[in-house]
C-alpha positions, 0 to 999 in steps of 0.5 A: 500500500505504501508503495502504491501511495508513493507511486501516485505523485509520479503518475500525477507528474507524468500526467501533468507533463503530458497535458502540458505537452498536449496544450503546447502542441495545440497552441496557435501563433505561439511566438506572436507578442501582445501589443506589437505591430506587424506589417500586413501583406494584402491578399493578392488578386486571384489569377485565372487559369484554364478550367476556371469558371467565370461569372460575367454580367454587363449592365448599363443605364440603358438596359437594352444596350447591355442585353446582347452581352448577356444573351449568350451566357443566359442560353448556356444556363447562366452567366458563366464562362468556362476558360478553355485549355488555351486560356480563352473564353468566348464572349458575346459580341466581343468574341474570343478573349484571352484571360489566362494569367489575368486578374478579375480586375483586368478582365473586367476593365478589358471587357469594359474598354472593348465595349466602349472602344467599339461604341456599343455602350458609353457607360458599361458596368462589368462584373466578373466573379470566379465561380469555382473558387473552392478549397479542399481540406483532407487529413485529420481535420476531416475531409471537406470541399470549402466553397469560397464566396468573394475573392480571398480567403486565408488558411486559418479561415478555411480550417475554422470553416472546415471544423478546425483541427484536433489534438491528433493533428500536426499543426507545425507542418500543414501541407498546402498543395498548389497547382499553377501553370502546369506544375504542382508544388507543396508548401509547409505551414507552421500554425504555431509561428507568426511566419505563416502570415508571410507564407505564399500560401497563407492566402489560398487560391482556387483548387488549393489542397490543405492536408492536415497530417496526423502527429508523427508523420513528417515529409522530408525534402526528398518526399520520404516519410519518417515516423517521428512518433517513434522518438516520442514513444521512446521518450514517453517509455523512458518517463514511465520506466523512471516513474515506476523505478522511483515509486519502488524506492 
């Protein structure tokens, strides 16, 4: 009985260490100081790629003048234009328009300039939206496709929308997979560091994939998977053994 009571403090200490470790591992932005100003990088404009779907409408103070620019898309089931593999869309009256690599602002201004230059409408109002803006979240945070309304969203907003992460998630090495210009690249984001605000993938783009890896899985630079939980397991075993030995003294 005495030996049992002597072992209790050891197990309490062990549980305390484990609980502290868990709390630390699940803390976000641990190196961000209070009452300190940090420079803010504005969200970059989205850049259009092949297979994107654009919503485009043209309005005017004289509605009948704008009607010809909207009839074609209405016949297709909505004001939507899919960018073909060459980066073009077929727009009513103006014909083929190249949009690959352009921002929504550039497309809007280009269409308005074309309408004015050809004398169709003096005061065209062009609205352009990205209809297929969505982010895929997979891994220990669950699997979800998050639709985005608007033209910008960051990784913290996406994780909050998709259900955030659990204590089984490795928030120090979140992978973001991005496809641009025919290439696919993966980025690592540490949610415990304020440096995530400066990451090129803090603001997400259409079709980005966010992978929340379970704890213990690490991807090396060569892409080989190592199991860091082995080290953690050995450390835990050492603590337990030492606690048992201490309780028997």
